C-alpha positions in Angstrom: 105.2 78.1 132.4 101.8 79.4 133.5 103.0 82.8 134.6 104.8 83.6 131.3 101.7 82.5 129.4 99.4 84.8 131.4 101.9 87.7 131.1 102.0 87.1 127.3 98.1 87.1 127.1 97.9 90.2 129.2 100.6 92.0 127.2 102.4 93.1 130.4 104.2 91.6 133.4 101.4 91.0 135.9 102.7 87.7 137.3 106.3 87.4 138.6 107.0 83.9 137.4 109.8 81.6 138.5 112.4 84.4 138.1 111.0 86.0 141.3 112.0 83.0 143.3 115.6 83.5 142.4 115.6 87.1 143.6 116.6 87.8 147.3 113.6 90.0 148.0 110.1 88.6 148.6 107.4 89.3 146.1 104.4 91.2 147.4 101.0 92.3 145.9 102.0 95.9 146.4 104.8 95.5 143.8 102.2 96.2 141.2 100.3 99.5 141.2 96.5 99.2 141.8 94.2 99.0 138.8 93.4 102.3 137.2 89.9 103.3 136.2 90.5 102.3 132.6 91.5 98.7 133.6 88.6 98.4 136.0 86.2 99.6 133.3 87.6 97.0 130.8 87.2 94.2 133.3 83.6 95.2 134.3 82.7 95.5 130.6 84.0 91.9 129.9 82.1 90.6 132.9 78.8 92.3 131.8 79.3 90.8 128.3 79.7 87.3 129.8 76.6 87.7 131.9 74.6 88.9 128.9 75.8 85.8 126.8 74.7 83.5 129.7 71.3 85.2 129.9 70.8 84.8 126.1 71.5 81.1 126.4 69.2 80.6 129.5 66.3 78.3 128.9 62.8 79.8 128.9 60.6 79.0 131.9 57.9 77.5 129.6 58.2 75.8 126.2 56.5 73.7 123.6 58.0 71.4 121.0 58.1 68.3 118.9 59.7 65.0 119.5 60.3 61.7 117.8 61.6 58.3 119.0 60.4 55.3 120.8 57.9 54.5 122.3 56.3 57.9 121.2 57.1 57.7 117.5 56.1 61.3 117.0 54.4 63.9 119.2 54.0 67.3 120.7 54.7 68.5 124.2 54.4 71.4 126.6 56.7 71.8 129.6 57.6 74.2 132.4 60.9 74.7 134.2 61.5 75.7 137.8 58.0 74.6 138.9 58.2 74.2 142.7 62.0 74.8 143.1 64.9 75.8 141.0 65.8 73.3 138.2 62.7 71.1 138.7 60.4 70.9 135.7 57.6 68.9 134.1 56.5 68.0 130.6 53.3 66.7 129.1 53.5 64.9 125.8 50.8 63.6 123.4 51.6 61.6 120.2 51.5 58.5 118.1 52.9 55.6 120.1 54.4 52.2 119.1 52.6 49.7 119.0 49.9 51.8 117.2 48.1 53.8 119.9 47.6 57.2 121.2 50.4 57.9 123.7 50.5 60.3 126.6 53.4 61.0 128.9 53.9 63.1 132.0 57.5 63.4 133.0 59.2 65.3 135.9 62.8 66.2 135.4 65.6 67.8 137.4 68.0 69.9 135.4 71.7 70.5 135.9 72.5 73.7 134.0 76.0 74.2 132.7 77.0 70.9 134.3 79.8 70.4 131.9 81.0 74.0 132.2 79.1 75.1 129.1 76.1 77.5 129.7 74.4 76.3 126.5 74.2 72.7 127.6 71.9 71.4 130.3 71.9 67.8 131.6 68.7 66.4 133.2 67.4 63.3 134.8 63.9 62.3 135.8 61.0 59.9 135.5 57.6 59.7 134.1 54.3 57.9 133.4 53.5 56.7 129.9 50.0 55.7 128.9 49.0 54.1 125.6 45.4 53.7 124.5 44.1 52.3 121.1 43.6 49.3 118.9 41.9 47.4 121.6 44.8 47.8 124.0 45.6 50.0 127.0 49.0 50.1 128.6 50.5 52.0 131.6 54.2 52.2 132.2 56.9 54.0 134.1 60.1 55.5 132.6 63.4 56.8 133.8 65.1 59.4 131.7 68.5 61.0 131.4 69.1 63.6 128.7 70.8 66.7 127.5 69.4 69.9 126.1 71.4 72.3 123.9 70.4 75.9 123.5 71.0 77.3 120.1 72.6 80.7 120.0 70.5 83.7 119.2 67.0 82.3 119.8 64.5 80.6 122.0 65.1 77.2 120.3 66.8 74.2 122.0 67.5 70.6 120.9 67.3 67.7 123.2 68.1 64.0 123.3 67.1 61.5 126.1 67.1 57.8 126.8 66.4 55.4 129.6 64.5 52.3 130.6 60.7 51.9 130.7 58.7 49.3 132.6 55.1 48.3 132.1 52.8 48.4 135.1 49.5 47.3 133.6 48.0 45.2 132.1 51.2 43.1 132.5 53.8 44.2 135.0 57.5 44.0 134.4 57.9 44.1 130.7 61.0 46.3 130.0 61.8 48.4 127.0 64.0 51.4 126.0 63.0 55.0 125.7 64.9 56.9 123.1 63.9 60.4 122.1 65.1 63.4 120.0 63.3 66.7 120.0 63.1 70.4 119.7 61.8 73.0 122.2 60.6 76.5 121.5 60.8 78.7 124.6 58.0 80.9 125.7 58.8 84.1 127.6 
């Protein structure tokens, strides 16, 4: 049972377990002596270590990076997090686009840090504008993105993957395609 497992992990009888229900006397918090200074110091030390690990994994407020995928086959980008409110960010990308053209993207994303209970993993969703110019063609489109960003331990580097639909606005409206992207960010402090 749970109480026995917790007692085993603690190395002492902190939780009364089912046996306490069979006894005639009620179980009370005062049945255990208060924590001594050594126990409190150990607990505080563990909490400080957990906070420090979380800070080490926190994503930097500004970053630059590289990306590859579709429609931007390869490119560089610069982004900022927590622009006007917590968890809201923007990214400007420039690169080689498919079909052959210069591609530029401006995306706004809302992040959900530690959404899966892991401080090193951030989920995000957002949208953007993608413009392609070149080879006698110009195209303007909108995109919706969902993605995840993983912070590598011990460093300002993170990896991301994102996907979503894209829709052309001009010169022909309504053409749909898929955005698929992998990339790496380097955080700037």
